[in-house]
Backbone bond lengths (Angstrom), bond angles and torsions (degrees), N, CA, C in turn:
res aa  C-N    CA-C-N  psi(-1)  N-CA   C-N-CA  omega(-1)  CA-C   N-CA-C  phi
1 M - - - 1.440 - - 1.533 106.83 -
2 K 1.377 118.74 160.22 1.473 124.39 -167.59 1.542 110.09 -67.57
3 F 1.379 114.92 -43.25 1.459 115.63 -177.63 1.525 113.65 -73.52
4 L 1.276 118.89 -8.42 1.452 117.91 173.85 1.469 111.51 -106.20
5 L 1.332 118.42 15.15 1.491 124.64 -178.72 1.526 109.80 -65.15
6 L 1.271 117.61 -35.93 1.469 124.90 -176.69 1.495 109.75 -56.90
7 P 1.329 119.65 -59.53 1.492 123.39 178.56 1.509 113.10 -51.61
8 S 1.328 112.57 -42.83 1.505 119.49 177.00 1.446 113.40 -59.82
9 L 1.305 118.36 -45.07 1.435 123.32 179.35 1.543 110.12 -66.57
10 L 1.321 117.72 -37.86 1.440 123.41 177.71 1.555 111.06 -61.80
11 A 1.303 113.82 -42.94 1.469 121.67 -178.64 1.548 109.25 -65.60
12 L 1.355 114.09 -43.83 1.468 116.76 -179.46 1.571 109.26 -70.23
13 A 1.328 117.32 -32.60 1.440 116.88 178.00 1.478 110.39 -66.25
14 S 1.385 119.22 -44.43 1.387 122.05 176.85 1.545 113.18 -59.54
15 A 1.203 115.67 -34.85 1.472 122.91 178.42 1.509 110.36 -64.97
16 S 1.381 118.96 -43.55 1.460 122.23 173.95 1.552 111.24 -63.04
17 I 1.339 116.63 -35.47 1.425 117.49 -178.45 1.560 109.18 -68.88
18 F 1.317 115.84 -41.22 1.495 119.80 177.44 1.508 113.33 -63.65
19 S 1.327 114.74 -40.59 1.455 119.14 -172.88 1.474 113.15 -76.56
20 S 1.299 118.30 164.87 1.429 124.14 173.87 1.465 113.15 -90.06
21 S 1.328 120.37 -172.25 1.436 122.27 -177.57 1.463 112.87 -72.90
22 T 1.336 120.11 -15.38 1.436 125.36 179.84 1.557 111.42 -71.03
23 P 1.303 120.08 151.92 1.471 119.77 -177.73 1.498 108.36 -62.70
24 A 1.343 119.33 143.07 1.436 123.69 179.05 1.475 111.24 -72.84
25 P 1.322 120.17 130.31 1.429 120.85 172.52 1.614 108.21 -67.91
26 E 1.302 110.09 141.31 1.460 118.53 -173.10 1.502 109.11 -79.18
27 L 1.392 117.10 136.98 1.462 122.48 171.27 1.560 103.85 -137.52
28 E 1.336 112.30 121.17 1.417 119.68 -179.50 1.521 109.38 -88.51
29 A 1.385 115.26 123.37 1.433 124.14 -176.91 1.422 111.02 -132.13
30 K 1.389 118.51 129.64 1.420 122.84 -176.19 1.520 107.45 -146.04
31 A 1.431 113.21 124.42 1.499 115.80 -177.34 1.514 110.04 -102.86
32 S 1.325 118.28 146.80 1.449 121.88 -179.67 1.555 104.50 -142.69
33 F 1.403 108.72 149.10 1.464 114.89 174.61 1.498 115.08 -86.82
34 G 1.291 118.94 -1.38 1.385 129.14 178.83 1.519 116.34 88.87
35 P 1.315 118.27 170.05 1.462 119.22 -173.18 1.543 113.45 -69.70
36 N 1.333 114.35 -21.61 1.472 116.36 178.95 1.508 114.97 -81.63
37 N 1.310 116.30 -4.16 1.477 120.43 175.29 1.505 112.24 -137.53
38 P 1.401 113.25 67.38 1.495 113.22 -177.67 1.489 115.51 -73.41
39 L 1.325 122.38 -8.39 1.386 125.85 179.84 1.592 112.82 -90.78
40 N 1.316 113.95 0.13 1.504 120.36 -179.30 1.583 110.15 57.64
41 N 1.333 116.02 45.48 1.478 123.64 174.96 1.484 111.79 -73.95
42 V 1.302 115.47 135.12 1.512 121.51 175.39 1.511 108.04 -119.77
43 Y 1.351 117.88 129.04 1.401 120.56 -174.00 1.555 110.38 -99.13
44 N 1.277 114.82 136.08 1.481 118.97 179.23 1.522 108.57 -75.21
45 G 1.326 116.32 143.03 1.420 124.96 176.82 1.508 114.25 69.23
46 Q 1.329 117.53 16.02 1.452 120.60 173.48 1.481 111.55 -130.40
47 Q 1.265 118.78 166.25 1.445 125.69 -178.69 1.521 107.16 -88.06
48 N 1.307 116.56 112.19 1.440 119.25 -179.85 1.522 109.79 -99.04
49 Q 1.317 117.80 143.51 1.411 123.35 -173.42 1.531 109.80 -125.26
50 V 1.342 116.27 141.62 1.424 124.85 169.85 1.513 108.28 -125.31
51 L 1.301 114.08 151.61 1.516 119.92 174.45 1.564 108.85 -106.35
52 I 1.345 112.36 121.21 1.453 120.79 -179.27 1.541 108.01 -99.88
53 S 1.331 114.90 119.75 1.492 120.62 176.81 1.534 108.33 -89.24
54 L 1.312 114.05 132.11 1.530 119.84 -170.94 1.552 101.20 -127.51
55 L 1.366 113.13 126.92 1.468 122.26 179.38 1.498 107.38 -137.53
56 N 1.334 117.47 130.17 1.504 124.95 -175.94 1.514 107.50 -109.04
57 P 1.360 117.71 97.88 1.496 121.17 177.35 1.500 114.21 -83.10
58 S 1.322 119.79 -4.10 1.356 124.23 -176.22 1.583 110.38 -80.29
59 S 1.362 114.03 176.47 1.446 116.78 -174.56 1.562 111.76 -94.59
60 S 1.331 117.76 -1.71 1.463 120.55 -177.50 1.570 110.40 -124.46
61 E 1.333 112.46 159.90 1.512 113.29 179.27 1.443 112.21 -76.37
62 L 1.353 114.24 145.09 1.523 122.94 174.46 1.495 110.46 -121.24
63 T 1.371 112.15 154.69 1.467 117.92 -172.84 1.566 103.58 -127.25
64 V 1.383 113.31 116.74 1.474 117.53 177.42 1.536 106.84 -78.36
65 T 1.283 116.10 123.14 1.515 122.66 179.78 1.512 113.09 -93.41
66 F 1.311 115.13 -53.48 1.487 120.06 -174.10 1.487 108.31 -136.90
67 I 1.390 110.78 155.90 1.478 120.44 169.59 1.524 105.24 -134.58
68 G 1.269 117.26 125.78 1.447 127.20 174.81 1.509 118.45 -142.60
69 G 1.337 117.13 -169.15 1.414 118.75 177.65 1.475 112.90 -176.94
70 S 1.342 120.41 -166.52 1.402 123.32 -177.99 1.513 109.48 -157.24
71 F 1.331 118.76 152.45 1.418 126.11 173.29 1.527 111.28 -99.27
72 S 1.260 118.42 146.70 1.485 123.13 -178.98 1.627 107.76 -144.54
73 K 1.262 114.96 162.18 1.427 118.80 172.73 1.528 110.43 -75.39
74 A 1.399 111.77 141.41 1.478 118.65 -173.25 1.535 108.80 -74.21
75 S 1.325 115.70 -22.26 1.510 121.02 -172.81 1.542 109.72 -82.12
76 D 1.332 119.39 -49.11 1.422 120.58 -173.11 1.518 113.61 -125.42
77 A 1.303 120.85 7.70 1.395 129.58 -177.86 1.565 113.61 59.42
78 K 1.331 115.96 24.32 1.422 119.54 176.85 1.519 113.25 -68.45
79 H 1.344 116.34 129.18 1.449 121.73 -173.94 1.557 109.23 -63.35
80 L 1.321 118.99 135.40 1.452 127.63 175.30 1.519 112.88 -104.28
81 R 1.243 116.16 -60.09 1.488 121.77 177.02 1.490 110.48 -168.20
82 N 1.304 115.63 164.26 1.446 123.95 175.59 1.497 114.14 -86.08
83 T 1.260 117.91 154.34 1.428 122.92 172.78 1.551 107.67 -88.67
84 T 1.341 115.11 173.70 1.508 116.88 179.80 1.489 110.07 -77.72
85 S 1.353 115.34 131.89 1.464 120.05 179.43 1.510 106.65 -88.24
86 L 1.370 117.05 125.44 1.451 121.83 179.58 1.498 110.61 -105.61
87 K 1.317 114.10 138.83 1.492 120.52 177.18 1.537 112.52 -88.00
88 Y 1.366 116.46 138.62 1.463 118.34 -176.33 1.530 110.12 -124.53
89 N 1.300 116.95 -53.77 1.494 121.50 -168.99 1.541 111.55 52.27
90 L 1.299 113.29 54.79 1.500 122.09 -178.68 1.513 109.78 -101.26
91 L 1.313 116.02 122.91 1.500 118.34 178.25 1.440 110.91 -84.26
92 I 1.380 115.02 128.34 1.500 122.17 178.31 1.506 105.30 -113.96
93 P 1.350 116.94 111.80 1.468 121.01 178.58 1.556 110.70 -79.10
94 P 1.309 120.12 161.96 1.408 119.87 175.76 1.500 113.94 -58.14
95 S 1.372 112.05 143.84 1.433 115.88 -174.76 1.583 113.44 -66.74
96 G 1.291 120.31 -23.12 1.442 122.04 -179.15 1.496 114.08 -93.18
97 S 1.349 118.65 -0.25 1.452 120.35 -178.45 1.536 110.34 -90.01
98 S 1.353 113.98 166.23 1.467 119.65 -172.64 1.622 108.95 -75.29
99 T 1.292 115.47 -15.04 1.486 118.63 -179.40 1.543 109.94 -94.03
100 S 1.323 121.67 4.85 1.391 122.64 174.86 1.521 112.89 -66.00
101 H 1.355 114.07 179.43 1.435 118.89 -179.23 1.575 111.06 -60.72
102 P 1.296 121.71 128.88 1.484 122.19 -171.13 1.569 108.31 -72.40
103 V 1.284 118.90 -24.72 1.496 120.20 -171.97 1.538 104.06 -85.35
104 E 1.423 116.08 132.76 1.418 120.37 175.62 1.484 112.08 -97.20
105 G 1.334 116.67 155.43 1.473 122.51 176.79 1.507 113.72 -73.12
106 E 1.326 111.52 -178.28 1.486 116.26 179.74 1.488 111.63 -70.19
107 D 1.330 120.90 -25.39 1.427 121.82 -179.80 1.580 113.10 -91.43
108 G 1.337 114.61 9.75 1.428 118.79 178.08 1.521 113.68 88.55
109 K 1.304 119.44 -7.87 1.449 123.00 177.10 1.483 110.34 -84.12
110 P 1.367 118.35 159.65 1.424 122.20 -178.84 1.594 107.78 -58.79
111 A 1.255 117.05 138.44 1.499 122.45 175.36 1.474 108.20 -75.06
112 A 1.432 112.02 147.29 1.396 117.45 175.68 1.512 114.39 -80.58
113 F 1.346 114.24 158.38 1.469 119.96 173.97 1.505 110.58 -67.20
114 Q 1.295 119.43 137.58 1.418 125.85 -179.96 1.581 106.99 -101.74
115 V 1.343 118.66 115.06 1.417 123.41 -177.35 1.530 107.52 -117.50
116 P 1.370 122.51 119.88 1.440 124.58 177.15 1.538 110.86 -77.69
117 Y 1.307 115.10 141.69 1.426 120.14 176.90 1.511 107.50 -136.06
118 Q 1.383 116.72 126.74 1.455 119.15 -179.52 1.556 112.13 -114.80
119 F 1.305 116.64 146.01 1.480 125.08 177.36 1.514 107.88 -147.32
120 W 1.413 111.32 165.30 1.387 120.41 -175.97 1.650 106.61 -116.09
121 S 1.288 116.52 155.92 1.411 121.76 179.01 1.492 108.39 -135.21
122 E 1.401 113.71 132.54 1.454 121.77 173.93 1.490 108.11 -138.59
123 F 1.305 119.19 70.85 1.459 124.42 -177.76 1.499 109.43 -127.35
124 P 1.291 119.37 162.73 1.487 121.14 171.09 1.563 110.82 -64.75
125 T 1.257 117.04 146.58 1.484 121.69 -177.80 1.545 107.72 -60.56
126 G 1.384 112.44 142.55 1.427 121.64 177.89 1.460 109.80 140.13
127 D 1.320 119.38 -171.33 1.469 123.44 -178.60 1.452 110.63 -82.43
128 I 1.291 118.83 147.25 1.412 127.73 177.50 1.510 110.49 -154.56
129 G 1.302 115.44 148.43 1.438 120.83 -179.75 1.455 115.05 -84.31
130 L 1.334 117.88 139.72 1.482 126.17 -178.52 1.490 109.23 -130.46
131 T 1.338 117.12 129.50 1.429 125.29 179.24 1.547 106.34 -125.91
132 L 1.306 117.83 126.24 1.484 124.15 178.07 1.482 106.58 -121.46
133 W 1.351 117.66 134.65 1.466 123.64 176.62 1.533 110.65 -129.66
134 V 1.316 112.87 158.29 1.505 122.11 -177.00 1.523 105.63 -120.50
135 E 1.305 115.33 125.78 1.473 119.43 176.78 1.537 106.25 -102.89
136 Y 1.364 115.57 137.48 1.458 118.28 -175.51 1.532 107.48 -148.05
137 Q 1.325 119.27 163.15 1.429 127.24 -177.33 1.555 108.29 -130.64
138 D 1.332 111.42 147.95 1.530 115.41 173.56 1.519 110.63 -93.51
139 A 1.309 119.84 -168.06 1.446 120.18 -173.58 1.495 111.11 -72.09
140 D 1.367 119.17 -19.12 1.477 121.04 176.61 1.518 112.66 -92.09
141 K 1.307 118.12 14.11 1.499 123.50 179.77 1.533 112.00 65.18
142 N 1.293 116.42 24.27 1.496 117.63 173.29 1.580 107.82 -80.89
143 T 1.316 115.32 134.56 1.435 117.99 -174.93 1.570 113.90 -99.56
144 Y 1.342 116.76 139.22 1.435 120.68 -177.24 1.531 106.19 -136.62
145 R 1.364 113.34 169.68 1.451 118.74 177.59 1.540 107.94 -138.89
146 T 1.332 115.73 148.50 1.429 119.36 173.46 1.563 109.95 -143.75
147 L 1.288 117.70 148.23 1.383 123.61 -179.09 1.531 113.80 -75.46
148 A 1.278 117.03 135.75 1.487 119.45 175.66 1.470 111.70 -115.46
149 F 1.276 120.38 -20.99 1.492 123.27 178.21 1.534 110.12 -158.58
150 D 1.393 113.83 133.16 1.385 116.73 179.29 1.530 107.71 -154.30
151 D 1.349 114.70 86.09 1.438 120.45 -173.79 1.543 110.92 -157.35
152 V 1.297 112.43 -176.66 1.521 118.18 -178.51 1.452 109.84 -97.46
153 I 1.341 116.06 131.99 1.490 122.95 173.76 1.515 111.14 -110.85
154 T 1.306 118.48 168.34 1.396 125.76 177.88 1.491 112.19 -114.81
155 V 1.303 116.46 118.88 1.504 121.62 178.71 1.454 106.55 -87.76
156 V 1.334 118.93 127.39 1.506 128.53 -179.10 1.551 108.94 -134.70
157 E 1.296 109.74 156.43 1.501 116.58 173.70 1.513 109.69 -81.69
158 P 1.353 118.08 142.98 1.484 120.37 -179.93 1.488 109.64 -67.24
159 P 1.390 115.69 146.45 1.429 121.89 178.97 1.504 112.24 -63.11
160 S 1.301 120.48 135.06 1.436 125.22 179.99 1.467 109.25 -81.26
161 S 1.379 113.43 147.69 1.516 121.56 176.05 1.527 108.02 -144.41
162 F 1.302 114.92 145.85 1.478 118.54 177.56 1.467 112.57 -71.65
163 L 1.357 116.34 -18.67 1.473 119.61 178.96 1.549 113.35 -92.39
164 D 1.333 114.31 7.77 1.429 118.51 176.83 1.504 113.58 -63.71
165 P 1.271 122.76 127.23 1.527 121.69 -175.54 1.477 111.15 -59.44
166 A 1.358 116.70 -39.57 1.483 118.89 178.36 1.491 114.08 -58.69
167 L 1.404 116.24 -44.27 1.393 124.25 -179.53 1.586 111.53 -68.60
168 I 1.307 115.06 -35.87 1.524 119.10 -179.40 1.538 105.04 -69.67
169 F 1.330 119.49 -41.45 1.446 120.28 176.92 1.567 113.45 -63.19
170 L 1.347 116.46 -39.64 1.460 119.23 173.81 1.436 113.29 -66.11
171 Y 1.348 119.63 -37.23 1.464 118.44 173.78 1.476 114.59 -64.17
172 L 1.286 117.57 -37.71 1.460 121.74 176.90 1.507 112.73 -61.18
173 I 1.381 116.77 -43.28 1.389 122.18 -179.37 1.575 109.05 -66.00
174 L 1.340 116.41 -48.76 1.457 119.66 -178.37 1.605 107.69 -61.93
175 S 1.294 120.04 -40.06 1.490 122.23 178.58 1.500 112.86 -62.23
176 T 1.392 114.86 -41.10 1.502 116.81 177.71 1.463 112.94 -65.82
177 I 1.377 115.05 -39.80 1.468 115.35 177.01 1.520 114.22 -65.92
178 F 1.312 115.59 -42.01 1.482 120.09 176.52 1.558 113.88 -58.39
179 L 1.337 112.28 -45.83 1.477 116.96 -178.13 1.524 110.78 -68.95
180 G 1.370 117.85 -39.85 1.410 122.27 179.33 1.515 109.30 -63.04
181 G 1.332 118.72 -46.06 1.505 121.59 175.91 1.479 114.12 -61.74
182 G 1.300 120.17 -38.80 1.426 122.88 176.01 1.529 112.78 -64.81
183 Y 1.306 114.41 -43.80 1.458 119.83 179.61 1.536 111.26 -63.57
184 L 1.372 119.95 -40.83 1.423 122.33 176.14 1.481 112.56 -66.64
185 A 1.336 119.03 -38.48 1.432 122.54 178.84 1.510 112.96 -64.59
186 Y 1.342 113.05 -39.27 1.487 119.02 -178.25 1.590 108.07 -71.03
187 T 1.282 119.14 -44.58 1.488 117.37 178.47 1.453 115.19 -67.98
188 N 1.342 117.59 -31.67 1.525 120.45 -176.09 1.537 112.03 -84.83
189 F 1.354 116.89 -28.99 1.479 116.96 -175.65 1.479 114.46 -114.90
190 V 1.310 118.87 -46.78 1.429 123.81 -177.49 1.480 114.45 -74.79
191 A 1.342 114.96 -54.52 1.520 122.47 -173.94 1.574 105.86 -70.59
192 S 1.376 118.76 -47.24 1.431 118.96 -177.40 1.543 112.64 -68.35
193 G 1.361 118.73 -29.85 1.467 122.95 174.10 1.490 110.81 -64.59
194 G 1.270 120.90 -42.45 1.516 123.72 178.87 1.537 109.00 -63.65
195 K 1.306 117.86 -43.31 1.460 119.33 -179.48 1.503 110.46 -61.87
196 K 1.301 121.10 -43.06 1.479 122.95 179.96 1.529 111.60 -65.88
197 K 1.295 119.31 -29.43 1.472 118.65 177.74 1.524 112.19 -70.81
198 R 1.376 117.56 -34.27 1.379 120.81 179.82 1.535 111.45 -73.31
199 S 1.359 120.43 -22.01 1.439 120.52 -176.27 1.512 111.68 -102.96
200 K 1.371 121.35 39.14 1.453 126.27 179.29 1.465 113.44 -78.44
201 R 1.355 118.58 -21.92 1.448 121.41 -177.46 1.556 110.82 -67.00
202 P 1.361 117.67 130.58 1.508 115.64 179.53 1.458 112.60 -67.75
203 V 1.250 118.54 145.76 1.503 126.35 -179.32 1.470 104.12 -99.15
204 V 1.375 110.55 116.34 1.506 120.98 172.96 1.538 113.09 -83.26
205 A 1.348 116.75 118.40 1.413 119.01 177.69 1.495 112.61 -75.11
206 K 1.270 117.72 131.48 1.429 120.22 178.67 1.531 110.59 -80.68
207 S 1.393 112.21 131.00 1.412 117.82 179.86 1.556 111.48 -76.57
208 P 1.306 116.37 140.37 1.412 114.74 -179.58 1.535 116.27 -67.32
209 A 1.338 119.08 156.89 1.446 118.50 -176.73 1.562 109.29 -71.07
210 P 1.415 115.26 144.98 1.449 120.33 -178.44 1.540 113.21 -60.84
211 V 1.290 114.33 141.44 1.471 118.42 -179.84 1.544 108.27 -102.84
212 I 1.314 118.64 123.46 1.470 127.05 -174.89 1.546 107.70 -96.08
213 D 1.341 113.22 130.39 1.472 118.03 175.81 1.591 106.56 -71.59
214 E 1.379 110.45 130.79 1.509 116.20 -178.30 1.513 111.75 -71.35
215 V 1.313 116.91 -22.30 1.455 117.88 -175.39 1.521 112.18 -92.61
216 T 1.374 116.09 -47.37 1.431 117.53 -178.21 1.536 114.30 -91.21
217 G 1.415 116.81 -19.15 1.488 121.82 -179.08 1.548 107.46 76.76
218 V 1.279 122.43 15.57 1.487 121.75 -178.28 1.560 104.62 -108.53
219 E 1.360 115.33 153.03 1.374 121.77 179.58 1.475 111.68 -65.78
220 K 1.330 123.63 133.17 1.421 125.03 -177.71 1.499 110.04 -92.74
221 K 1.348 114.68 143.46 1.484 119.70 179.68 1.546 107.91 -101.77
222 Y 1.291 119.07 5.38 1.461 118.78 -176.48 1.605 103.26 -146.93
223 E 1.285 111.90 170.66 1.527 118.43 174.71 1.505 110.23 -101.54
224 D 1.350 115.09 148.18 1.389 121.46 179.55 1.530 114.21 -83.70
225 S 1.329 119.66 -2.35 1.410 119.38 -166.62 1.599 106.35 -77.02
226 W 1.334 119.67 -26.83 1.373 118.40 179.52 1.527 117.10 -95.61
227 I 1.366 117.71 4.18 1.475 126.09 176.43 1.551 108.95 -89.64
228 P 1.317 117.14 127.81 1.490 120.23 178.73 1.524 111.57 -51.61
229 E 1.325 117.69 149.26 1.432 120.11 -173.47 1.457 113.74 -72.22
230 H 1.345 123.35 -29.08 1.435 126.29 -176.67 1.592 108.43 -72.21
231 H 1.304 116.50 -29.88 1.476 121.09 174.26 1.466 111.06 -67.63
232 L 1.330 116.24 -41.79 1.532 121.18 177.57 1.523 109.08 -60.37
233 K 1.334 119.00 -46.49 1.404 125.03 -177.30 1.518 114.04 -64.27
234 S 1.375 115.80 -41.69 1.467 119.61 176.65 1.509 110.01 -65.53
235 R 1.287 116.33 -38.94 1.549 120.55 178.94 1.475 110.04 -64.43
236 A 1.362 117.22 -39.53 1.510 117.63 179.60 1.552 110.75 -68.23
237 K 1.329 118.26 -38.16 1.468 118.61 176.94 1.498 112.23 -62.86
238 K 1.343 118.63 -42.94 1.415 120.56 177.99 1.486 112.90 -62.49
239 S 1.232 117.55 -40.86 1.544 124.31 177.70 1.444 109.18 -64.37
240 G 1.399 119.49 -38.27 1.466 120.07 179.03 1.453 113.12 -70.76
241 A 1.340 119.17 -40.31 1.438 121.22 175.56 1.504 115.13 -64.27
242 G 1.244 119.02 -37.63 1.438 123.78 -179.04 1.474 105.40 -70.44
243 G 1.329 124.37 -35.38 1.419 123.80 -177.06 1.550 110.65 -72.46
244 A 1.423 114.05 -35.63 1.468 115.58 179.65 1.514 113.45 -72.07
245 S 1.373 117.74 -36.47 1.490 117.82 175.82 1.513 112.29 -66.85
246 G 1.289 113.93 -32.60 1.480 116.31 178.35 1.458 112.45 -68.63
247 T 1.307 113.79 -31.33 1.500 116.83 178.65 1.450 112.00 -74.62
248 S 1.421 118.27 -38.65 1.530 118.69 176.03 1.497 111.75 -64.59
249 A 1.314 116.00 -42.04 1.478 117.28 176.15 1.433 116.62 -58.25
250 S 1.320 115.06 -37.48 1.436 117.60 -176.30 1.587 107.53 -77.10
251 E 1.327 119.64 -30.49 1.453 121.73 176.12 1.485 108.27 -70.92
252 G 1.321 121.32 -35.44 1.465 122.21 -177.92 1.519 107.05 -71.25
253 E 1.290 120.86 -41.67 1.405 124.28 177.11 1.508 109.14 -61.16
254 G 1.274 118.86 -35.56 1.534 119.34 -178.71 1.459 107.95 -72.31
255 A 1.359 117.14 -36.81 1.473 117.45 -177.40 1.577 110.56 -70.45
256 S 1.322 114.24 -38.73 1.481 116.48 178.22 1.438 111.22 -68.85
257 S 1.317 117.14 -36.27 1.454 115.35 179.21 1.563 110.68 -72.51
258 G 1.300 112.63 -26.01 1.502 115.57 177.56 1.497 110.65 -70.17
259 G 1.439 117.28 -40.29 1.448 120.21 178.85 1.525 111.38 -68.22
260 E 1.300 117.54 -36.49 1.461 116.55 174.91 1.461 113.96 -66.21
261 G 1.285 116.81 -32.97 1.472 119.94 176.32 1.506 110.29 -64.49
262 R 1.386 116.17 -40.47 1.373 116.71 -177.63 1.516 111.92 -68.53
263 G 1.374 115.36 -38.82 1.394 119.45 179.26 1.552 113.35 -58.56
264 R 1.306 110.47 -43.94 1.545 117.03 178.98 1.500 109.36 -62.07
265 K 1.305 117.83 -35.65 1.529 117.40 179.95 1.452 108.99 -70.39
266 K 1.343 121.45 -38.99 1.488 122.29 177.97 1.461 108.47 -64.96
267 G 1.268 123.99 -41.47 1.444 124.44 -179.04 1.482 111.79 -61.92
268 R 1.246 120.46 -38.11 1.418 125.77 179.93 1.500 111.80 -67.43
269 K 1.297 113.68 -31.96 1.459 118.68 178.75 1.515 108.11 -71.38
């Protein structure tokens, strides 16, 4: 096509640069997407394959070294990027020799060699230009190029399927995230809320049993554990002395009252 003429001219110019001054041996190359893809559709994110038919009508053996290509805009043939160049080193004997391909074509002529070529596409959907070239050498290691494909292809998205491994893995990830989020929401809001409702009754703290001082017999408002030991001993001595004096005084009062009672009895007599 006219808008793809520029890449074709560039490929032929590069072929003339690679080749020597001798005439280039002819190598027929033609790429096809196969009978199952008559519209030349290229799928994004997948490995696309074309079959390149190679036929050597010259009288000498040729060696296919590389197959590559490039993408360009369909509107103005502006170069976008190159495809992957694959190395082959495939020997193509002359089509008229006894070592050529043993299978003959439908027209009785020797059938061409079928060489697969794979490439990837990551472009917006729509029409895009594709150019494929074959690089080969003669017996003297002179390098040449010939065009195998120079036309417009259609970039499309691959058909979706529920059995696609990538989609199944995505579904598993989304299901795990959804179930994990639901479990966290249940444990943080539903389960914890039910526990709080059951624990509405106020908890009454039990007061500790009163501690009685062994010396005075009075309830203590503090603990003796933090009071120094010598203070406790002095307090115990004072309490013992006070108790003894109180006992003596009470005994004296009893004796005096007893004497008075006896005197009163004697006076009555």
